[in-house]
LOLUMZA-510690 format. One record per residue (C-alpha): residue number from 1; residue in three letters; x, y, z. Coordinates in Angstrom, 2 decimals. Layout:
BEGIN
(site NUM, ALA, (X, Y, Z))
...
% end
This chain:
BEGIN
(site 1, MET, (0.00, 0.00, 0.00))
(site 2, ARG, (1.38, 3.43, -0.94))
(site 3, ARG, (1.80, 5.86, 1.95))
(site 4, SER, (1.01, 9.49, 1.23))
(site 5, LEU, (3.69, 11.97, 2.29))
(site 6, ARG, (2.46, 14.64, 4.66))
(site 7, THR, (3.76, 18.18, 4.84))
(site 8, SER, (5.10, 17.34, 8.31))
(site 9, ASP, (7.19, 14.43, 6.98))
(site 10, PRO, (10.91, 15.13, 6.41))
(site 11, ILE, (11.36, 15.77, 2.70))
(site 12, THR, (14.58, 15.53, 0.74))
(site 13, LEU, (14.96, 16.31, -2.94))
(site 14, SER, (17.80, 14.66, -4.84))
(site 15, ILE, (18.74, 16.46, -8.07))
(site 16, VAL, (20.63, 14.29, -10.58))
(site 17, ILE, (22.53, 16.05, -13.37))
(site 18, VAL, (24.52, 14.17, -16.02))
(site 19, ASN, (27.52, 16.06, -17.31))
(site 20, TYR, (29.39, 15.20, -20.49))
(site 21, GLU, (31.93, 17.88, -21.34))
(site 22, THR, (29.52, 20.76, -20.69))
(site 23, PRO, (31.09, 22.30, -17.55))
(site 24, GLU, (29.89, 25.85, -18.21))
(site 25, TYR, (26.28, 24.79, -18.66))
(site 26, THR, (26.44, 22.33, -15.75))
(site 27, LEU, (27.82, 25.01, -13.44))
(site 28, GLN, (25.14, 27.46, -14.57))
(site 29, CYS, (22.51, 24.81, -13.84))
(site 30, VAL, (23.94, 24.02, -10.39))
(site 31, LYS, (24.27, 27.69, -9.48))
(site 32, SER, (20.66, 28.35, -10.54))
(site 33, ILE, (19.57, 25.72, -8.00))
(site 34, TYR, (21.51, 27.44, -5.23))
(site 35, VAL, (20.02, 30.80, -6.26))
(site 36, ASN, (16.49, 29.32, -6.32))
(site 37, PRO, (16.71, 26.46, -3.81))
(site 38, PRO, (13.77, 24.45, -2.54))
(site 39, ARG, (12.78, 25.00, 1.09))
(site 40, CYS, (13.20, 21.30, 1.80))
(site 41, SER, (16.51, 19.55, 2.29))
(site 42, PHE, (18.21, 18.83, -1.03))
(site 43, GLU, (21.33, 17.37, -2.58))
(site 44, ILE, (22.85, 17.81, -6.03))
(site 45, ILE, (24.44, 14.76, -7.61))
(site 46, VAL, (26.50, 15.34, -10.76))
(site 47, ILE, (27.30, 12.22, -12.76))
(site 48, ASP, (30.31, 12.89, -14.97))
(site 49, ASN, (29.84, 10.64, -17.98))
(site 50, GLY, (33.46, 10.09, -18.95))
(site 51, SER, (34.35, 13.71, -19.75))
(site 52, LYS, (37.87, 14.18, -21.06))
(site 53, ASP, (37.97, 17.90, -20.32))
(site 54, ASN, (38.26, 19.78, -17.02))
(site 55, SER, (34.57, 19.42, -16.13))
(site 56, LEU, (35.00, 17.76, -12.75))
(site 57, GLU, (37.81, 20.08, -11.69))
(site 58, LEU, (35.66, 23.16, -12.40))
(site 59, ILE, (32.53, 21.74, -10.79))
(site 60, ARG, (34.32, 20.63, -7.62))
(site 61, LYS, (36.07, 23.99, -7.36))
(site 62, GLN, (33.08, 26.24, -7.97))
(site 63, ALA, (30.35, 24.05, -6.43))
(site 64, PRO, (32.10, 22.17, -3.61))
(site 65, ASP, (28.85, 21.02, -1.95))
(site 66, THR, (27.93, 19.07, -5.08))
(site 67, ILE, (28.28, 15.29, -4.96))
(site 68, CYS, (30.36, 14.25, -7.98))
(site 69, ILE, (30.41, 10.68, -9.27))
(site 70, GLU, (32.75, 9.65, -12.11))
(site 71, THR, (31.73, 6.90, -14.53))
(site 72, GLY, (35.06, 6.71, -16.35))
(site 73, ALA, (33.28, 6.29, -19.70))
(site 74, ASN, (30.25, 7.62, -21.54))
(site 75, LEU, (27.56, 5.26, -20.27))
(site 76, GLY, (24.71, 7.06, -21.98))
(site 77, PHE, (21.79, 8.93, -20.43))
(site 78, SER, (19.96, 5.99, -18.85))
(site 79, ARG, (22.89, 4.27, -17.14))
(site 80, ALA, (24.30, 7.54, -15.84))
(site 81, ASN, (20.98, 8.68, -14.39))
(site 82, ASN, (20.38, 5.26, -12.84))
(site 83, LEU, (23.72, 5.62, -11.09))
(site 84, GLY, (22.51, 8.91, -9.66))
(site 85, ILE, (19.14, 7.47, -8.64))
(site 86, ASN, (20.78, 4.55, -6.86))
(site 87, ASN, (22.96, 6.97, -4.89))
(site 88, ALA, (20.13, 9.41, -4.09))
(site 89, ARG, (18.75, 9.69, -0.56))
(site 90, GLY, (15.73, 11.84, -1.41))
(site 91, ASN, (12.00, 11.06, -1.22))
(site 92, PHE, (11.80, 12.79, -4.59))
(site 93, ILE, (14.36, 12.63, -7.37))
(site 94, LEU, (14.68, 15.23, -10.11))
(site 95, LEU, (16.41, 14.28, -13.36))
(site 96, LEU, (17.72, 17.55, -14.73))
(site 97, ASN, (19.67, 18.13, -17.93))
(site 98, SER, (22.95, 19.98, -17.61))
(site 99, ASP, (21.76, 22.60, -20.13))
(site 100, THR, (18.84, 23.78, -17.98))
(site 101, LYS, (18.33, 26.68, -15.60))
(site 102, VAL, (16.03, 26.60, -12.59))
(site 103, LEU, (13.79, 29.65, -12.22))
(site 104, ASP, (12.15, 31.32, -9.21))
(site 105, ASN, (10.36, 28.85, -6.92))
(site 106, SER, (9.86, 26.14, -9.53))
(site 107, LEU, (11.43, 23.41, -7.37))
(site 108, ASP, (9.21, 24.26, -4.39))
(site 109, LEU, (6.13, 24.24, -6.60))
(site 110, MET, (7.04, 20.83, -8.01))
(site 111, VAL, (7.69, 19.28, -4.60))
(site 112, GLU, (4.50, 20.76, -3.15))
(site 113, TYR, (2.46, 19.50, -6.09))
(site 114, MET, (3.87, 15.98, -5.67))
(site 115, ILE, (3.10, 15.99, -1.93))
(site 116, ALA, (-0.46, 17.19, -2.57))
(site 117, ASN, (-1.07, 14.51, -5.22))
(site 118, PRO, (0.18, 11.13, -3.93))
(site 119, GLY, (-1.01, 9.26, -7.03))
(site 120, ILE, (1.45, 11.10, -9.28))
(site 121, GLY, (4.61, 9.17, -10.03))
(site 122, ALA, (6.30, 11.72, -12.31))
(site 123, LEU, (5.89, 15.43, -12.95))
(site 124, GLY, (7.22, 17.71, -15.66))
(site 125, PRO, (7.21, 21.54, -15.78))
(site 126, ARG, (6.77, 24.02, -18.57))
(site 127, GLN, (10.02, 24.36, -20.49))
(site 128, LEU, (11.24, 27.35, -22.47))
(site 129, ASP, (14.31, 27.52, -24.67))
(site 130, GLY, (17.00, 30.18, -24.39))
(site 131, GLU, (14.88, 32.59, -26.45))
(site 132, GLY, (11.79, 32.07, -24.32))
(site 133, LYS, (10.03, 29.82, -26.84))
(site 134, LEU, (7.80, 27.05, -25.52))
(site 135, GLN, (9.21, 23.53, -25.90))
(site 136, LEU, (7.15, 20.40, -26.46))
(site 137, ALA, (8.22, 18.60, -23.28))
(site 138, TRP, (5.23, 16.26, -22.95))
(site 139, GLY, (3.05, 14.19, -25.25))
(site 140, HIS, (1.13, 11.06, -26.18))
(site 141, PHE, (2.80, 7.67, -26.52))
(site 142, PRO, (4.34, 7.35, -30.00))
(site 143, THR, (2.28, 6.01, -32.89))
(site 144, LEU, (2.59, 6.92, -36.56))
(site 145, ILE, (-0.18, 9.50, -36.13))
(site 146, THR, (1.00, 11.03, -32.85))
(site 147, GLU, (4.62, 11.18, -34.04))
(site 148, ALA, (3.63, 12.97, -37.25))
(site 149, TYR, (1.51, 15.41, -35.22))
(site 150, ARG, (4.30, 15.97, -32.67))
(site 151, LYS, (6.89, 16.67, -35.38))
(site 152, LEU, (4.52, 19.17, -37.00))
(site 153, ILE, (3.90, 20.95, -33.70))
(site 154, HIS, (7.60, 20.88, -32.87))
(site 155, TYR, (8.43, 22.43, -36.25))
(site 156, LYS, (5.83, 25.18, -35.82))
(site 157, LEU, (7.12, 25.96, -32.32))
(site 158, SER, (10.69, 26.15, -33.64))
(site 159, MET, (9.41, 28.66, -36.20))
(site 160, ASN, (7.85, 30.63, -33.34))
(site 161, ASP, (4.30, 30.09, -34.59))
(site 162, LEU, (2.38, 32.21, -32.08))
(site 163, LYS, (-0.97, 30.55, -32.84))
(site 164, ILE, (0.38, 27.08, -31.96))
(site 165, ARG, (2.15, 28.39, -28.87))
(site 166, ASP, (-0.98, 30.18, -27.63))
(site 167, TYR, (-3.10, 27.10, -28.36))
(site 168, LEU, (-0.80, 24.85, -26.34))
(site 169, GLU, (-0.43, 27.38, -23.51))
(site 170, GLU, (-4.21, 27.67, -23.24))
(site 171, LYS, (-4.95, 23.94, -23.59))
(site 172, TYR, (-2.37, 22.94, -20.99))
(site 173, ALA, (-2.75, 25.96, -18.69))
(site 174, ARG, (-4.06, 23.71, -15.94))
(site 175, PRO, (-2.20, 20.66, -14.58))
(site 176, THR, (-2.85, 17.79, -16.97))
(site 177, GLU, (-2.32, 14.05, -16.94))
(site 178, VAL, (-0.25, 13.10, -19.99))
(site 179, ASP, (1.40, 9.97, -21.34))
(site 180, TRP, (4.99, 11.13, -20.94))
(site 181, ILE, (7.14, 14.06, -19.91))
(site 182, SER, (10.66, 14.93, -21.02))
(site 183, GLY, (13.61, 13.53, -19.10))
(site 184, SER, (15.30, 16.93, -19.38))
(site 185, CYS, (13.38, 17.89, -16.23))
(site 186, LEU, (11.49, 15.00, -14.67))
(site 187, MET, (10.65, 14.81, -10.97))
(site 188, ALA, (9.50, 11.46, -9.63))
(site 189, ARG, (8.96, 9.70, -6.35))
(site 190, LYS, (11.77, 7.31, -5.52))
(site 191, GLU, (9.09, 4.66, -5.02))
(site 192, ALA, (7.77, 5.20, -8.56))
(site 193, PHE, (11.27, 4.97, -10.03))
(site 194, PHE, (11.87, 1.61, -8.39))
(site 195, ASP, (8.33, 0.37, -9.13))
(site 196, ALA, (9.05, 0.99, -12.82))
(site 197, GLY, (12.51, -0.60, -12.63))
(site 198, LEU, (14.46, 2.65, -13.22))
(site 199, LEU, (15.48, 3.77, -16.71))
(site 200, ASP, (16.00, 1.02, -19.27))
(site 201, ASN, (19.77, 0.72, -19.76))
(site 202, HIS, (19.24, -0.44, -23.34))
(site 203, PHE, (18.53, 3.18, -24.30))
(site 204, PHE, (21.76, 5.13, -24.79))
(site 205, MET, (19.82, 8.32, -25.43))
(site 206, TYR, (16.28, 9.22, -26.56))
(site 207, PHE, (12.98, 7.46, -25.77))
(site 208, GLU, (14.19, 6.44, -22.29))
(site 209, ASP, (11.88, 9.03, -20.67))
(site 210, ILE, (8.86, 7.88, -22.70))
(site 211, ASP, (9.67, 4.28, -21.85))
(site 212, LEU, (9.98, 5.12, -18.13))
(site 213, CYS, (6.64, 6.95, -18.07))
(site 214, HIS, (5.01, 4.03, -19.89))
(site 215, ARG, (6.18, 1.60, -17.22))
(site 216, MET, (5.19, 3.95, -14.39))
(site 217, LYS, (1.68, 4.19, -15.80))
(site 218, ASP, (1.59, 0.41, -16.17))
(site 219, LYS, (2.25, 0.26, -12.42))
(site 220, GLY, (-0.69, 2.58, -11.72))
(site 221, TRP, (1.17, 5.88, -11.31))
(site 222, GLN, (-0.03, 9.07, -12.98))
(site 223, VAL, (2.24, 11.31, -15.08))
(site 224, HIS, (1.46, 15.04, -15.03))
(site 225, TYR, (2.51, 18.14, -16.92))
(site 226, ASN, (2.14, 21.38, -14.97))
(site 227, ALA, (2.66, 24.78, -16.61))
(site 228, ASP, (2.55, 26.59, -13.23))
(site 229, MET, (6.26, 25.88, -12.84))
(site 230, THR, (8.85, 26.82, -15.48))
(site 231, ILE, (12.51, 26.09, -16.26))
(site 232, LEU, (14.81, 27.13, -19.09))
(site 233, HIS, (16.15, 24.35, -21.30))
(site 234, TYR, (18.67, 25.45, -23.90))
(site 235, GLY, (18.54, 22.03, -25.57))
(site 236, GLY, (20.94, 19.87, -27.55))
(site 237, VAL, (24.17, 21.38, -26.23))
(site 238, THR, (26.04, 18.06, -26.28))
(site 239, ALA, (24.18, 16.69, -29.29))
(site 240, LYS, (25.15, 19.56, -31.59))
(site 241, ARG, (28.80, 18.55, -31.43))
(site 242, ASN, (28.16, 15.15, -33.01))
(site 243, MET, (24.79, 15.38, -34.71))
(site 244, LEU, (25.32, 12.39, -37.01))
(site 245, ASN, (25.77, 9.91, -34.15))
(site 246, VAL, (22.93, 11.53, -32.23))
(site 247, LEU, (20.50, 11.09, -35.12))
(site 248, VAL, (21.57, 7.47, -35.56))
(site 249, GLU, (21.05, 6.83, -31.82))
(site 250, TYR, (17.60, 8.39, -32.08))
(site 251, ARG, (16.59, 5.89, -34.75))
(site 252, ARG, (18.21, 3.01, -32.87))
(site 253, SER, (16.22, 3.87, -29.74))
(site 254, GLN, (13.04, 4.38, -31.76))
(site 255, ILE, (13.34, 0.90, -33.25))
(site 256, TYR, (13.99, -0.66, -29.84))
(site 257, PHE, (11.07, 1.21, -28.22))
(site 258, THR, (8.72, 0.18, -31.02))
(site 259, ARG, (9.72, -3.50, -30.75))
(site 260, LYS, (9.33, -3.35, -26.96))
(site 261, PHE, (5.80, -1.93, -26.90))
(site 262, TYR, (4.33, -2.66, -30.35))
(site 263, GLY, (5.89, -6.02, -31.14))
(site 264, LEU, (7.12, -7.50, -34.39))
(site 265, ARG, (4.34, -6.04, -36.54))
(site 266, GLY, (5.00, -2.53, -35.24))
(site 267, VAL, (8.75, -2.67, -35.73))
(site 268, LEU, (8.42, -4.15, -39.25))
(site 269, LEU, (6.12, -1.29, -40.22))
(site 270, LEU, (8.52, 1.28, -38.78))
(site 271, LYS, (11.49, -0.30, -40.55))
(site 272, ALA, (9.60, -0.35, -43.85))
(site 273, LEU, (8.88, 3.36, -43.56))
(site 274, LEU, (12.48, 4.14, -42.61))
(site 275, LEU, (13.76, 2.05, -45.51))
(site 276, VAL, (11.62, 3.97, -47.99))
(site 277, LYS, (12.52, 7.37, -46.53))
(site 278, TYR, (16.26, 6.80, -46.22))
(site 279, GLY, (16.50, 4.75, -49.40))
(site 280, VAL, (15.19, 7.75, -51.33))
(site 281, ASN, (17.47, 10.06, -49.31))
(site 282, PHE, (20.49, 7.86, -50.00))
(site 283, VAL, (19.99, 8.23, -53.74))
(site 284, ARG, (19.20, 11.93, -53.47))
(site 285, TRP, (22.14, 12.90, -51.27))
(site 286, GLY, (24.44, 10.55, -53.17))
(site 287, VAL, (23.71, 12.33, -56.46))
(site 288, LEU, (24.13, 15.77, -54.83))
(site 289, PHE, (27.40, 14.67, -53.23))
(site 290, LEU, (28.79, 13.50, -56.59))
(site 291, LEU, (27.69, 16.73, -58.26))
(site 292, ASP, (29.45, 18.72, -55.54))
(site 293, LYS, (32.60, 16.68, -56.06))
(site 294, LEU, (32.52, 17.21, -59.81))
(site 295, SER, (31.86, 20.94, -59.37))
(site 296, ARG, (34.47, 21.22, -56.62))
(site 297, ASN, (31.88, 22.64, -54.25))
(site 298, PRO, (31.95, 21.97, -50.47))
(site 299, THR, (30.79, 18.39, -49.95))
(site 300, ARG, (30.61, 17.99, -46.15))
(site 301, GLU, (26.89, 18.71, -45.66))
(site 302, ASN, (25.67, 16.33, -48.36))
(site 303, PHE, (28.24, 13.72, -47.30))
(site 304, VAL, (26.93, 13.76, -43.70))
(site 305, LYS, (23.35, 13.37, -44.94))
(site 306, LEU, (24.46, 10.53, -47.23))
(site 307, LEU, (26.22, 8.83, -44.31))
(site 308, LEU, (23.14, 9.25, -42.10))
(site 309, SER, (21.01, 7.56, -44.75))
(site 310, LYS, (23.52, 4.71, -45.04))
(site 311, LYS, (23.71, 4.14, -41.28))
(site 312, THR, (19.91, 4.24, -40.90))
(site 313, ILE, (19.47, 1.65, -43.68))
(site 314, GLU, (22.01, -0.53, -41.88))
(site 315, LEU, (19.94, -0.23, -38.70))
(site 316, VAL, (16.85, -1.35, -40.60))
(site 317, PHE, (18.56, -4.56, -41.65))
(site 318, SER, (20.34, -5.11, -38.35))
(site 319, ARG, (19.23, -8.11, -36.26))
(site 320, LYS, (20.32, -6.42, -33.06))
(site 321, THR, (17.19, -5.73, -31.01))
(site 322, SER, (18.45, -3.08, -28.61))
(site 323, PRO, (20.73, -0.03, -28.63))
(site 324, ALA, (23.02, -1.35, -25.87))
% end
């Protein structure tokens, strides 16, 4: 039987941040927590995911109260966060991306909302990018229809479509139960994390938050999005440095997620669609790459797109069933 936390119970919030060669952003994130701390007891756990720069040295020097754990290698998002969760002592655990910034009393509002609603396993806030644009940090479980709709909405938001932004802000102005919330800022009860079995280590990056929320809901927990609390999320700071590998990992995780929840029929349909899309792209970008070579124009952009198409087609034909 689940015991509801009371306001008189001792509350501790554990904040887990994974750092991979983003010391400036990680420090900004940590400092924003100290500037806008929760009223309850809290700890900050930084998992350094095999950084080869001076990340740990800077973090330990400028944020000495932070708990730093070294992995020694890039374990991926799921494994690194699980390491933080297993070392956390809090009643509530917040997974927070290194490229985020905590605002005002957002942490207090999140903790208070979780205490007041004992059936909620995970909670996500409103997220804005560095320019103040709304991010799509929640959604429905992926299907062909919902994914197409999400990509359209995401594109319109990136183009600063005010009608779409206002529609979403109005529709989700009140706390809402959703299927999933983004792992860039996800607060959950420790009990819910362990009920769900933590993050699936087979995901290196992408889809691990959707997968976690799916398993929490399967265990009877609710997942909520609440626009009353806001954080900044600059987004993709690490990914931008190696976009090709990131895009390949996205597809790898998508295939694994689809097989896990939609079975053989679902994954065969997804692979068929990917084969058509990237088969056409392979021919297209291959022709453009050759034309660039013949014309002595810069070839890097078309070569990267050609390589992405090749690697995605290889994934389609791969018998490996998981990203790990």
